[in-house]
C-alpha positions as CSV (number, residue, x, y, z in Angstrom):
1,X,44.1,-3.7,45.0
2,X,41.5,-3.0,42.4
3,X,40.1,0.5,41.8
4,X,36.5,-0.9,41.8
5,X,37.0,-1.6,45.6
6,X,38.2,2.0,46.4
7,X,35.4,3.4,43.9
8,X,32.5,1.2,45.8
9,X,33.8,2.6,49.2
10,X,33.8,6.2,47.9
11,X,30.2,5.8,46.2
12,X,28.8,4.9,49.6
13,X,29.9,8.0,51.2
14,X,29.0,10.2,48.1
15,X,25.5,8.8,48.3
16,X,24.8,10.8,51.4
17,X,24.4,7.6,53.3
18,X,25.8,9.1,56.4
19,X,24.1,12.3,56.1
20,X,21.9,12.2,59.1
21,X,25.0,11.6,61.4
22,X,27.0,14.1,63.4
23,X,30.3,14.9,62.1
24,X,32.2,12.9,64.6
25,X,30.4,9.8,63.8
26,X,30.7,10.1,60.1
27,X,34.7,10.8,60.7
28,X,34.6,7.4,63.1
29,X,32.8,5.6,60.2
30,X,35.3,7.1,57.5
31,X,38.3,6.2,59.5
32,X,37.1,2.5,60.1
33,X,36.2,2.1,56.4
34,X,39.7,3.6,55.5
35,X,41.3,1.2,58.1
36,X,39.4,-1.7,56.2
37,X,40.5,-0.7,52.9
38,X,44.2,-0.3,54.2
39,X,44.0,-3.6,55.7
40,X,42.9,-5.5,52.5
41,X,45.9,-3.5,50.6
42,X,48.2,-4.6,53.4
43,X,47.0,-8.3,53.2
44,X,47.4,-8.3,49.3
45,X,51.0,-7.2,49.7
46,X,51.7,-9.7,52.3
47,X,50.1,-12.5,50.2
48,X,52.2,-11.4,47.3
49,X,55.6,-11.5,49.6
50,X,54.8,-15.2,50.7
51,X,53.4,-16.5,47.3
52,X,56.5,-18.5,46.5
53,X,57.3,-19.6,50.0
54,X,56.4,-23.1,50.9
55,X,53.5,-23.4,53.6
56,X,55.2,-26.5,55.0
57,X,58.7,-25.8,56.0
58,X,59.4,-29.7,56.6
59,X,58.2,-31.0,53.3
60,X,58.7,-28.0,51.3
61,X,55.1,-28.7,49.7
62,X,51.9,-26.6,50.0
63,X,48.4,-27.6,49.4
64,X,45.2,-25.9,49.0
65,X,44.2,-26.2,52.7
66,X,47.5,-24.8,54.0
67,X,47.3,-22.0,51.6
68,X,43.7,-21.1,52.7
69,X,44.9,-21.0,56.5
70,X,47.9,-19.0,55.4
71,X,45.8,-16.4,53.5
72,X,43.4,-16.2,56.6
73,X,46.7,-15.7,58.8
74,X,48.1,-13.1,56.5
75,X,44.7,-11.2,56.6
76,X,44.7,-11.3,60.5
77,X,48.5,-10.1,60.3
78,X,47.3,-7.2,58.2
79,X,44.4,-6.2,60.5
80,X,46.7,-6.1,63.3
81,X,49.5,-4.3,61.4
82,X,46.8,-1.6,60.5
83,X,45.6,-1.2,64.0
84,X,49.3,-0.4,65.1
85,X,49.6,2.4,62.4
86,X,50.0,0.5,59.2
87,X,51.6,2.0,56.2
88,X,49.7,5.3,56.8
89,X,47.1,5.6,54.0
90,X,44.0,5.2,56.2
91,X,44.2,8.7,57.5
92,X,44.3,10.2,54.1
93,X,41.8,7.9,52.6
94,X,39.4,8.9,55.6
95,X,39.8,12.8,55.0
96,X,39.1,12.2,51.5
97,X,35.8,10.3,52.2
98,X,34.9,13.0,54.6
99,X,35.4,15.6,52.0
100,X,33.3,13.5,49.5
101,X,30.4,13.1,52.2
102,X,30.6,17.0,52.8
103,X,30.3,17.5,48.9
104,X,33.9,19.0,48.6
105,X,35.3,16.5,46.6
106,X,38.0,17.5,44.0
């Protein structure tokens, strides 16, 4: 996962975009953004695991269309995985985003 993706997420919260929202709404939004970030991170890990596995088990060959469908499937698997608890980084990211929004960043 690229650092620029995380920095764009944190800059949105640091810009006080959500300053008019109550704390519960900010916490809910922070957790949603953190879950999305974790989903992308997990999808990248899944794609790395499957990069050398043939898409078509019968022929053992892959083409661009099959790989595109597999990438979309792995993205969905990652979203479902995160909804069921994921790898546990979303809560930490969400709490840091809330600290940034409140101006208590380290």
